[in-house]
The first five atom37 places (N, CA, C, CB, O) and aatype in JSON, in Angstrom:
{
  "aatype": [12, 5, 11, 1, 18, 15, 11, 6, 13, 11, 6, 16, 10, 9, 0, 13, 18, 8, 15, 7, 5, 15, 19, 16, 5, 10, 15, 11, 6, 18, 3, 19, 0, 14, 0, 16, 9, 18, 11, 17],
  "atom_mask": [
    [1, 1, 1, 1, 1],
    [1, 1, 1, 1, 1],
    [1, 1, 1, 1, 1],
    [1, 1, 1, 1, 1],
    [1, 1, 1, 1, 1],
    [1, 1, 1, 1, 1],
    [1, 1, 1, 1, 1],
    [1, 1, 1, 1, 1],
    [1, 1, 1, 1, 1],
    [1, 1, 1, 1, 1],
    [1, 1, 1, 1, 1],
    [1, 1, 1, 1, 1],
    [1, 1, 1, 1, 1],
    [1, 1, 1, 1, 1],
    [1, 1, 1, 1, 1],
    [1, 1, 1, 1, 1],
    [1, 1, 1, 1, 1],
    [1, 1, 1, 1, 1],
    [1, 1, 1, 1, 1],
    [1, 1, 1, 0, 1],
    [1, 1, 1, 1, 1],
    [1, 1, 1, 1, 1],
    [1, 1, 1, 1, 1],
    [1, 1, 1, 1, 1],
    [1, 1, 1, 1, 1],
    [1, 1, 1, 1, 1],
    [1, 1, 1, 1, 1],
    [1, 1, 1, 1, 1],
    [1, 1, 1, 1, 1],
    [1, 1, 1, 1, 1],
    [1, 1, 1, 1, 1],
    [1, 1, 1, 1, 1],
    [1, 1, 1, 1, 1],
    [1, 1, 1, 1, 1],
    [1, 1, 1, 1, 1],
    [1, 1, 1, 1, 1],
    [1, 1, 1, 1, 1],
    [1, 1, 1, 1, 1],
    [1, 1, 1, 1, 1],
    [1, 1, 1, 1, 1]
  ],
  "atom_positions": [
    [[109.85, 113.71, 100.85], [109.91, 114.58, 99.74], [110.53, 115.97, 100.24], [108.45, 114.74, 99.1], [110.09, 116.58, 101.21]],
    [[111.61, 116.41, 99.44], [112.29, 117.58, 99.84], [111.62, 118.72, 99.69], [113.41, 117.72, 99.26], [110.94, 118.78, 98.67]],
    [[111.62, 119.42, 100.23], [111.03, 120.8, 100.08], [111.81, 121.83, 99.27], [110.82, 121.37, 101.42], [113.02, 121.61, 99.35]],
    [[111.55, 122.75, 98.62], [112.35, 123.66, 97.75], [111.98, 125.0, 98.29], [112.04, 123.51, 96.14], [110.81, 125.39, 98.3]],
    [[112.94, 125.69, 98.72], [112.79, 127.32, 99.13], [113.16, 128.1, 98.3], [113.49, 127.8, 100.24], [114.23, 127.73, 97.83]],
    [[112.73, 129.22, 97.77], [113.17, 130.28, 96.83], [114.57, 131.09, 97.82], [111.62, 131.45, 96.41], [114.7, 131.24, 99.03]],
    [[115.46, 131.49, 96.62], [116.2, 132.34, 97.27], [116.02, 133.79, 98.07], [116.87, 132.44, 96.49], [116.91, 134.36, 98.7]],
    [[114.8, 134.21, 97.93], [114.43, 135.19, 98.62], [113.94, 134.8, 99.97], [113.55, 135.85, 97.91], [114.04, 135.51, 100.97]],
    [[113.44, 133.66, 99.91], [112.82, 133.09, 101.29], [114.12, 132.72, 102.26], [111.79, 131.57, 101.0], [114.13, 132.89, 103.48]],
    [[115.14, 132.21, 101.54], [116.29, 131.69, 102.61], [117.0, 133.14, 102.71], [117.5, 130.24, 101.98], [117.8, 133.24, 103.65]],
    [[116.87, 134.06, 102.05], [117.62, 135.32, 102.6], [116.93, 135.91, 103.49], [117.96, 136.33, 101.66], [117.53, 136.47, 104.41]],
    [[115.65, 135.94, 103.44], [114.83, 136.94, 104.57], [115.14, 135.84, 105.77], [112.78, 137.33, 104.22], [115.49, 136.36, 106.84]],
    [[115.07, 134.61, 105.74], [115.25, 134.13, 107.08], [116.71, 134.48, 107.65], [115.0, 132.59, 107.08], [117.01, 134.84, 108.79]],
    [[117.4, 134.31, 106.73], [119.19, 134.75, 107.03], [119.09, 136.17, 107.5], [120.39, 134.75, 105.43], [119.95, 136.51, 108.32]],
    [[118.28, 137.0, 107.17], [118.48, 138.41, 107.57], [117.8, 138.57, 108.92], [117.89, 139.43, 106.49], [118.2, 139.31, 109.82]],
    [[116.64, 137.74, 108.95], [116.06, 137.61, 110.59], [116.89, 137.06, 111.71], [114.85, 136.65, 110.67], [116.99, 137.48, 112.87]],
    [[117.5, 135.94, 111.06], [118.7, 135.44, 112.06], [119.83, 136.62, 112.59], [119.61, 134.24, 111.2], [120.18, 136.78, 113.76]],
    [[120.27, 137.33, 111.48], [121.29, 138.14, 111.6], [120.92, 139.22, 112.57], [121.69, 138.61, 110.33], [121.79, 139.6, 113.35]],
    [[119.65, 139.77, 112.61], [118.92, 140.53, 113.3], [118.53, 140.41, 114.58], [118.11, 140.63, 112.77], [117.95, 141.31, 115.18]],
    [[118.85, 139.12, 115.14], [118.81, 138.88, 116.46], [117.65, 137.54, 116.81], [0.0, 0.0, 0.0], [117.48, 137.12, 117.96]],
    [[117.03, 137.09, 115.82], [116.0, 135.84, 116.24], [116.81, 134.59, 116.24], [114.67, 135.6, 115.14], [117.88, 134.38, 115.68]],
    [[116.12, 133.84, 116.95], [116.99, 132.69, 117.07], [116.53, 131.65, 115.85], [116.84, 132.03, 118.62], [115.57, 131.85, 115.11]],
    [[117.25, 130.7, 115.8], [116.92, 129.6, 114.8], [115.66, 128.76, 115.03], [118.05, 128.65, 114.75], [114.89, 128.41, 114.13]],
    [[115.51, 128.43, 116.55], [114.35, 127.92, 116.91], [113.12, 128.62, 116.75], [114.46, 127.61, 118.04], [112.03, 128.05, 116.66]],
    [[113.31, 129.9, 116.71], [112.08, 130.75, 116.73], [111.63, 130.79, 115.04], [112.47, 132.42, 117.45], [110.54, 130.61, 114.51]],
    [[112.8, 131.06, 114.56], [112.52, 131.12, 112.92], [111.9, 129.6, 112.41], [114.15, 131.47, 111.99], [110.98, 129.48, 111.6]],
    [[112.48, 128.73, 112.92], [112.02, 127.35, 112.61], [110.45, 126.92, 112.84], [112.89, 126.46, 113.45], [109.85, 126.11, 112.13]],
    [[109.91, 127.58, 113.94], [108.68, 127.18, 114.28], [107.92, 128.28, 113.57], [108.44, 127.02, 115.82], [106.8, 128.0, 113.14]],
    [[108.4, 129.5, 113.41], [107.48, 130.45, 112.64], [107.36, 129.98, 111.28], [107.98, 131.92, 112.64], [106.25, 129.89, 110.77]],
    [[108.35, 129.71, 110.68], [108.34, 129.39, 109.12], [108.3, 127.81, 108.83], [109.73, 130.02, 108.38], [108.49, 127.41, 107.68]],
    [[108.12, 127.14, 109.64], [108.07, 125.68, 109.38], [109.29, 124.98, 108.64], [106.87, 125.44, 108.58], [109.26, 124.09, 107.79]],
    [[110.28, 125.6, 109.17], [111.57, 124.86, 108.39], [112.32, 124.38, 109.49], [112.58, 125.88, 107.38], [112.32, 124.91, 110.6]],
    [[113.06, 123.22, 109.12], [113.8, 122.53, 110.23], [115.05, 123.46, 110.53], [114.25, 120.97, 109.8], [115.61, 124.15, 109.68]],
    [[115.43, 123.35, 112.01], [116.57, 124.11, 112.09], [117.91, 123.71, 111.59], [116.69, 124.37, 113.28], [118.77, 124.56, 111.43]],
    [[118.14, 122.39, 111.32], [119.27, 121.89, 110.66], [119.45, 122.64, 109.36], [119.15, 120.41, 110.44], [120.51, 123.13, 108.98]],
    [[118.0, 122.71, 108.55], [117.97, 123.36, 106.98], [118.48, 124.8, 107.22], [116.26, 123.41, 106.19], [119.34, 125.12, 106.39]],
    [[118.15, 125.82, 108.18], [118.28, 126.93, 108.38], [119.95, 127.06, 108.74], [117.24, 127.32, 109.35], [120.62, 127.96, 108.22]],
    [[120.49, 126.18, 109.58], [121.98, 126.16, 109.84], [122.81, 126.03, 108.75], [122.35, 125.14, 110.68], [123.89, 126.62, 108.68]],
    [[122.26, 125.1, 107.64], [122.84, 124.9, 106.27], [123.16, 126.09, 105.55], [121.95, 124.15, 105.44], [124.24, 126.29, 105.0]],
    [[122.1, 126.97, 105.57], [121.95, 128.24, 104.48], [123.07, 129.27, 105.1], [120.15, 129.07, 104.45], [123.27, 130.36, 104.56]]
  ]
}
């Protein structure tokens, strides 16, 4: 079953990524697949 993420959650992770955190780190910390983060 596909997980749904709120717009705010996505924007938060994108902001963390742009501030220098790696996708791998965000993936582990927030339990989101790296491929999903890259799609955002």
